[in-house]
Steps between C-alpha positions, in 0.01 A plus 500: 500500500216670691276200440760267652543736797124505560480120486792469743340753739174302492680171569700645788189678639672842479239657269262729691261540207456472126326828413206460256386757244344818642633423849803583709669322787767554761787294641684579823841340449550222753159522668339165579157409368230315698674168426836624631665529159719809449408701191754688293353518147211649304425454130257551216479339159347536158504879492451493122367855439472579874736702719688375803544755779732453798609699802793322660695563818759297689225361727196453274360529149162577347434364152200575281373363169302778328288409198456750216141554610240388750124450447417736790699793354488704182782427256819698541702634787226495766555131578879540501469781758260296712734200489820685591317689777408163653864394504610830656228472765618147586859622545380795712283301741622544857584131539707504178687830542785350707571260213531777242591833664875561520566161339631617164179464301519450127219505248491285191246516218505200266350587161446305183614614160362406161635500148397802294392455142796590284755418770599614846319456827266697723393476863155349551243744646741795541242726669451246780877469534523878546231503772656211694856631463401849620320362806801280584725805461278709728491220760870410497649840431697363205431355158403133490692257285310410185574148376366377167404144413368361179423528228133474588319272256162668445372241257553204730576593860708269711693348210799440727449342841738750662350816346494770764628319809606717794675351804626682811702337776614665821715397789451495875843662543377821340729481200380637169217289349529346156245554221467308175287591198492201272870416440637833619610601848396854594760698693340665802628794705 
């Protein structure tokens, strides 16, 4: 589903950006780009063992694609904190505040899960999830939604072409945006 939505948004020129790994982007719902095309959507794909992080309002959305690690950081939570701080700083920039303040912000953390030996599942990189979720909570004043996708295939990443797609679409009218994680719609506040 999300893959089809992304392809449609590309064809209709509504996609503001396709966020690559270790980056984040922003879409202002209905704002025109340099070519005069109105943008309403933002997406990322192939999360695999990565996390998707979003702060969404009725006027704009920031979406990030955080890898489990980065070559410039020690392993662990340090990179997760650096990454989420970058997203929060983007939302809090003076030029972006009107798009997020008093606009019903919601935070969503998209996390992978893997199969445990012997049965059951577990969230991938739980310590990073805790760091990101706490920072989103501190920023928004409420708990973020945590949405799982998977299972993550550690032995051969990207075994399904739609593994870890995230798609967000907003509306110029200010109605509640829509978010999809793979085949599942995420209910926003």
